[in-house]
C-alpha positions as CSV (number, residue, x, y, z in Angstrom):
1,M,96.8,39.1,-38.3
2,S,98.5,39.3,-41.7
3,V,101.1,36.9,-42.6
4,A,103.9,39.5,-42.8
5,M,103.0,40.7,-39.3
6,K,102.9,37.1,-38.0
7,N,106.3,36.3,-39.3
8,R,108.1,39.4,-38.1
9,K,110.6,38.5,-35.4
10,R,112.7,40.4,-33.0
11,T,116.1,39.6,-31.5
12,V,115.9,39.8,-27.4
13,S,118.2,38.7,-24.7
14,V,116.8,36.4,-21.9
15,T,118.6,35.0,-18.9
16,I,118.1,31.3,-18.2
17,D,119.6,29.1,-15.4
18,D,122.8,27.5,-16.8
19,E,121.8,23.9,-16.2
20,L,118.6,24.3,-17.7
21,Y,120.1,25.8,-20.7
22,L,122.5,22.9,-21.2
23,R,119.8,20.3,-20.6
24,A,117.5,22.1,-23.3
25,R,120.5,22.2,-25.7
26,A,121.3,18.6,-25.2
27,N,118.0,17.6,-25.9
28,G,117.5,19.7,-29.1
29,L,114.9,22.1,-27.7
30,N,114.7,25.3,-29.9
31,L,114.4,27.8,-27.1
32,S,113.1,30.5,-29.4
33,Q,110.3,28.5,-30.6
34,R,109.4,27.2,-26.9
35,L,109.4,30.7,-25.5
36,S,107.2,32.0,-28.4
37,V,104.7,29.0,-27.6
38,V,104.6,29.5,-24.0
39,I,104.2,33.2,-24.3
40,A,101.4,32.8,-26.6
41,Q,99.7,30.4,-24.4
42,D,100.0,32.9,-21.4
43,L,98.8,35.6,-23.3
44,E,95.8,33.9,-24.6
45,E,94.8,33.0,-21.0
46,I,95.5,36.6,-19.9
47,E,93.4,38.0,-22.6
48,R,90.7,35.6,-22.0
49,E,90.4,36.6,-18.2
50,Q,90.5,40.2,-19.2
51,W,87.7,39.7,-21.8
52,K,85.6,37.9,-19.0
53,Q,86.3,40.8,-16.7
54,R,85.2,43.6,-19.4
55,N,82.1,41.6,-20.2
56,R,81.2,40.3,-16.7
57,E,78.1,42.5,-16.3
58,G,76.7,41.4,-19.6
59,L,77.3,37.8,-18.9
60,L,75.6,38.0,-15.6
61,E,72.6,39.8,-17.1
62,L,72.4,37.1,-19.9
63,N,72.4,34.4,-17.4
64,R,69.6,36.2,-15.3
65,I,67.6,36.6,-18.4
66,T,68.0,32.9,-19.2
67,E,67.2,31.8,-15.8
68,Q,64.0,33.9,-15.7
69,C,62.7,33.3,-19.4
70,G,64.5,30.0,-20.3
71,N,66.7,29.5,-23.4
72,F,65.0,30.7,-26.8
73,A,66.0,27.2,-28.3
74,D,64.4,25.1,-25.5
75,E,61.3,24.2,-27.5
76,H,63.5,23.0,-30.4
77,R,65.8,20.6,-28.3
78,K,65.7,16.9,-29.0
79,F,67.5,15.8,-25.8
């Protein structure tokens, strides 16, 4: 992702529990930054799971071949 794309921001409106907002503000939390971090983490997990689902058959086949034939690097392992 380009630097210009990464730094683009959008103003959005969110609703948050009043008490939670007051506590976050009192403790100096940057809500925009925290929300961005949490959304990025959630998206990473979602996209990881989507990748696993898309590649499930191939991964199962690779595991089957490895079980049947062994790992190509087995003869070079020192442990």
